[in-house]
C-alpha positions as CSV (number, residue, x, y, z in Angstrom):
1,M,-21.4,5.2,-5.2
2,D,-23.2,2.8,-7.3
3,Q,-22.9,-1.1,-7.5
4,K,-20.8,-0.9,-10.6
5,D,-18.0,1.2,-9.1
6,L,-18.0,-0.9,-5.7
7,E,-17.4,-4.0,-7.3
8,Y,-14.4,-2.6,-9.4
9,F,-12.7,-1.1,-6.7
10,K,-13.0,-4.4,-4.7
11,D,-11.5,-6.2,-7.7
12,L,-8.8,-3.8,-7.9
13,L,-7.8,-4.1,-4.6
14,S,-7.9,-8.0,-4.6
15,Q,-6.3,-7.8,-7.4
16,R,-3.7,-5.8,-5.8
17,L,-3.5,-7.8,-2.8
18,E,-2.7,-10.9,-4.4
19,D,0.1,-9.7,-6.5
20,L,1.5,-8.1,-3.3
21,L,1.6,-11.7,-1.7
22,N,3.1,-13.5,-4.9
23,Q,5.9,-10.7,-5.0
24,A,6.3,-11.4,-0.8
25,D,6.3,-14.9,-1.6
26,D,8.9,-14.3,-4.1
27,T,11.7,-12.1,-2.1
28,V,11.5,-15.0,0.5
29,S,12.2,-17.4,-1.6
30,G,15.3,-15.2,-3.2
31,M,16.6,-14.6,-0.1
32,T,16.4,-18.0,1.5
33,S,18.6,-19.3,-1.9
34,V,22.2,-20.4,-1.8
35,K,24.6,-17.6,-0.1
36,E,27.6,-16.6,-2.4
37,N,30.7,-15.6,-1.1
38,F,32.3,-12.8,-2.9
39,P,36.1,-12.5,-3.0
40,D,35.9,-8.7,-3.5
41,P,34.4,-6.7,-0.5
42,T,33.1,-4.1,-2.8
43,D,30.5,-6.8,-4.9
44,R,29.3,-8.1,-1.5
45,A,28.8,-4.5,0.0
46,T,26.6,-3.8,-3.4
47,L,24.7,-7.3,-2.6
48,E,24.1,-6.2,1.1
49,S,23.0,-3.2,-0.2
50,D,20.8,-4.8,-3.3
51,R,19.2,-6.9,-0.3
52,N,18.4,-3.4,1.9
53,F,17.0,-1.5,-0.8
54,M,14.6,-4.8,-1.3
55,L,13.5,-5.0,2.6
56,R,12.5,-1.4,2.4
57,I,10.6,-2.1,-0.4
58,R,9.0,-4.8,0.7
59,D,8.1,-3.1,4.2
60,R,6.4,-0.7,2.4
61,E,4.2,-3.1,0.5
62,H,3.5,-4.8,3.8
63,K,2.0,-1.4,5.2
64,L,0.2,-1.3,1.8
65,I,-1.4,-5.1,2.1
66,K,-2.4,-3.9,6.1
67,K,-3.8,-1.1,3.8
68,I,-5.5,-3.1,1.2
69,K,-7.0,-5.6,4.0
70,K,-8.6,-2.9,6.1
71,A,-10.3,-1.4,2.8
72,L,-11.7,-4.8,1.8
73,D,-13.1,-5.1,5.1
74,R,-14.8,-1.4,4.5
75,F,-16.7,-3.2,2.1
76,E,-18.4,-5.8,3.8
77,N,-19.5,-2.9,6.8
78,N,-20.6,-0.6,3.7
79,S,-18.2,2.2,4.7
80,F,-15.8,1.9,1.7
81,G,-15.8,5.4,-0.2
82,I,-17.0,7.4,2.9
83,C,-14.8,9.9,4.3
84,D,-13.6,8.6,7.9
85,R,-13.3,12.7,8.9
86,C,-16.5,14.2,7.4
87,G,-18.9,11.1,6.6
88,E,-19.2,12.7,2.9
89,E,-18.8,10.1,-0.1
90,I,-15.2,10.1,-1.2
91,S,-14.6,11.3,-5.1
92,I,-14.8,8.2,-7.6
93,E,-11.6,10.1,-8.9
94,R,-9.5,10.2,-5.6
95,L,-10.5,6.2,-5.0
96,K,-9.0,5.5,-8.4
97,A,-5.7,7.6,-7.6
98,R,-5.3,6.2,-3.7
99,P,-8.5,3.3,-3.1
100,V,-7.2,2.5,0.3
101,T,-7.5,6.2,0.9
102,T,-9.7,7.0,4.1
103,L,-10.0,10.7,3.1
104,C,-11.8,12.7,1.1
105,I,-9.7,15.4,-0.8
106,D,-11.0,18.5,1.3
107,C,-10.0,16.4,4.9
108,K,-6.7,15.3,3.7
109,T,-5.9,18.5,2.4
110,K,-6.7,20.2,5.8
111,E,-4.7,16.9,7.5
112,E,-1.8,17.8,5.1
113,A,-1.6,21.4,6.4
114,R,-1.9,21.0,9.9
115,E,0.9,18.6,9.7
116,R,3.1,21.2,7.5
117,A,2.2,23.7,10.4
118,L,3.1,21.3,13.3
119,G,6.3,20.0,11.2
120,L,5.2,16.8,11.2
């Protein structure tokens, strides 16, 4: 992978990380705002359901933040874009689809097939 591609992915990941961190701040401030008192239990249940949904989304985003930080660390040790399993270079197309990936498409396909076979 050439330097131009590395810079593209580093900028992409850095921007995505910044966006996710900003959204997380908005969620925290939104959940600590004034508590509303609903006379109708259905309205209250809807609010709680929406909050639970938002928390699940934020939990997934938190996991993505960790993956992005690990991917940015791989730039520092020159291992970004290299498959953890086979050591081959991960294709640009795969990195564009999933820039936090650590496996090439062949190794990921084998891993998924093994997981399906084991029922994981």
